[in-house]
C-alpha positions as CSV (number, residue, x, y, z in Angstrom):
1,M,0.2,-0.1,0.1
2,V,1.3,3.7,-0.9
3,D,1.1,6.0,1.7
4,Q,0.4,10.0,1.3
5,W,4.0,10.6,0.5
6,G,3.9,7.8,-2.2
7,S,5.9,5.5,-0.6
8,T,5.5,2.4,1.4
9,G,8.8,3.3,3.6
10,R,7.1,6.3,4.7
11,S,4.2,4.7,5.8
12,Q,6.3,2.5,7.8
13,V,8.1,5.6,9.4
14,R,4.6,7.2,10.1
15,H,3.4,3.6,12.0
16,G,6.9,3.3,13.7
17,C,6.7,6.9,15.0
18,T,4.8,6.1,18.2
19,W,7.9,3.5,19.2
20,W,10.5,5.9,18.0
21,T,9.1,8.9,20.0
22,G,9.0,6.5,23.0
23,G,12.7,5.6,22.6
24,L,13.9,9.5,21.8
25,S,13.1,11.2,25.0
26,W,16.5,12.9,24.5
27,L,15.6,14.6,21.5
28,D,14.1,17.8,23.0
29,M,17.0,18.0,25.0
30,R,19.2,18.4,22.2
31,R,16.9,20.9,20.4
32,G,18.7,23.4,18.2
33,Q,21.9,21.8,18.2
34,P,23.2,21.2,14.6
35,G,23.0,18.0,13.0
36,N,20.6,16.5,16.0
37,A,18.7,13.5,15.5
38,S,15.4,15.2,15.9
39,Q,16.4,17.3,12.6
40,M,17.4,13.7,11.3
41,L,14.1,12.4,12.1
42,R,12.2,15.4,10.6
43,R,14.3,15.2,7.4
44,L,13.3,11.3,7.2
45,G,10.0,12.0,7.7
46,L,9.8,14.7,4.9
47,G,11.6,12.5,2.4
48,Q,14.9,14.3,2.4
49,I,16.9,11.5,3.5
50,P,16.5,8.1,2.1
51,L,15.4,5.3,4.3
52,T,18.1,3.0,3.9
53,H,21.2,1.7,5.9
54,D,23.5,3.4,3.4
55,A,21.7,6.9,3.9
56,F,22.3,6.6,7.9
57,H,26.0,5.6,7.1
58,K,26.4,9.2,5.4
59,L,24.8,11.2,8.0
60,Q,26.7,13.2,10.7
61,P,27.0,13.3,13.7
62,W,27.4,9.7,13.3
63,R,26.3,8.5,16.9
64,A,23.0,10.2,16.3
65,A,22.4,8.6,12.9
66,A,23.6,5.3,14.3
67,H,21.1,5.4,17.3
68,L,18.2,6.4,14.5
69,E,19.5,3.6,12.3
70,E,19.2,1.1,15.4
71,L,15.8,2.3,15.9
72,S,14.5,2.0,12.9
73,T,15.8,-1.7,12.8
74,A,14.3,-2.4,15.8
75,S,10.8,-1.1,15.0
76,G,11.1,-3.1,11.7
77,V,11.4,-0.1,9.5
78,L,14.7,-1.2,8.2
79,P,15.9,-4.8,7.4
80,V,18.1,-5.9,10.1
81,V,21.7,-6.3,9.3
82,D,25.0,-7.1,10.8
83,K,26.0,-4.1,13.5
84,H,29.5,-5.0,13.0
85,I,29.6,-4.4,9.3
86,C,27.3,-1.2,9.5
87,S,29.9,0.3,11.9
88,F,32.4,-0.7,9.4
89,Q,30.7,1.0,6.5
90,R,30.3,4.1,8.4
91,W,34.0,4.2,9.4
92,L,35.7,3.1,6.2
93,P,35.0,6.1,3.9
94,G,36.0,8.7,6.8
95,H,39.3,6.9,7.1
96,L,40.0,6.7,3.5
97,A,39.1,10.4,3.0
98,G,42.1,11.1,5.7
99,I,44.6,9.5,3.6
100,A,46.0,12.7,1.6
101,E,48.5,10.8,-0.9
102,P,46.6,9.3,-3.5
103,E,48.9,6.4,-3.8
104,H,49.0,5.7,-0.4
105,L,45.0,5.5,-0.7
106,K,45.6,3.0,-3.4
107,T,48.1,0.9,-1.5
108,I,45.4,0.6,1.4
109,E,42.5,0.0,-0.7
110,L,44.4,-2.7,-2.3
111,F,45.9,-4.3,0.7
112,A,42.4,-4.0,2.3
113,A,40.7,-5.8,-0.7
114,E,43.5,-8.5,-0.8
115,Q,42.9,-9.2,2.9
116,I,39.1,-9.4,3.0
117,T,39.2,-11.4,-0.2
118,C,41.3,-14.0,1.5
119,A,39.2,-14.0,4.7
120,T,36.0,-14.3,2.9
121,A,37.5,-17.4,0.9
122,F,38.9,-18.9,4.0
123,L,35.6,-18.6,5.8
124,Q,33.4,-19.9,2.6
125,W,36.3,-22.8,2.6
126,L,35.5,-23.6,6.4
127,S,31.7,-23.7,5.4
128,A,32.0,-26.4,2.7
129,R,33.6,-28.1,5.2
130,N,31.0,-27.9,7.3
131,S,33.1,-26.0,9.7
132,T,33.0,-22.7,11.3
133,L,35.5,-20.0,12.8
134,A,34.2,-21.0,16.1
135,S,34.7,-24.8,15.8
136,L,38.2,-24.2,13.8
137,G,40.8,-26.6,14.5
138,Q,44.5,-27.3,13.8
139,L,43.4,-29.8,11.3
140,D,41.5,-27.5,9.4
141,I,44.3,-24.8,9.5
142,D,46.9,-27.4,8.4
143,A,44.4,-28.4,5.3
144,W,44.1,-24.9,4.0
145,F,48.1,-24.1,4.4
146,A,48.6,-27.3,2.2
147,E,45.8,-26.5,-0.3
148,N,46.8,-22.9,-1.2
149,T,49.5,-20.9,-2.3
150,E,52.2,-19.0,-0.3
151,R,50.6,-15.9,-1.4
152,R,46.9,-16.8,0.3
153,R,48.8,-18.6,3.3
154,T,50.7,-15.1,3.8
155,S,47.3,-13.1,3.3
156,L,45.5,-15.4,5.8
157,R,47.7,-15.0,8.7
158,P,46.8,-11.6,9.9
159,F,43.2,-12.7,10.0
160,L,44.0,-15.9,11.8
161,N,46.2,-13.9,14.3
162,W,43.3,-11.5,14.8
163,A,40.6,-14.5,15.1
164,M,42.7,-15.9,17.5
165,Q,43.4,-12.5,19.5
166,S,39.7,-11.7,19.6
167,R,38.5,-15.0,20.8
168,R,36.6,-15.5,17.5
169,C,38.4,-19.0,17.2
170,P,39.9,-21.6,19.7
171,R,43.3,-20.6,21.1
172,P,45.8,-21.7,20.9
173,L,46.2,-22.9,17.2
174,S,49.6,-23.1,15.6
175,I,49.7,-21.3,12.1
176,P,52.6,-23.0,10.0
177,A,56.0,-21.2,9.8
178,Q,56.3,-18.6,6.5
179,R,58.8,-19.9,4.1
180,I,61.5,-17.4,3.8
181,S,63.5,-17.1,0.5
182,R,66.1,-14.7,-1.0
């Protein structure tokens, strides 16, 4: 059903407003502050801001935008997404914008793409073996290192170290030694 603004999404905003305003008692306290949540909410209602996760990731101040995005998700106005991915998507453009040297920016983008691609391939490989990062065992690591090139093994090391340090996988696991050649 299309609402008076010509959008089913705006209808969801109208129906979710009761829940939102109940959860946004601090709106009145912040009235008049530039970029505050009440102004964002008003702009959403007027259709000036698209009702998407991507639109929320571009708004400033980011804390107010993140809060409204969480309320929109909790009330069913926006689909549920991984909170960590949303935080990363909000953080990345600002971080990359702070890199002044074009060559440095290109290098960081290439490095990040390789790391993410390798970590993704590893997680997909684990899934194909009916395993997860949480159930990762030494046999899984040994099999990956036996089946892949030195470049892929080298690219996976930082991800495995991070996964063990952040307790996303069991500890301690042994990462095979890196071959050093001259």
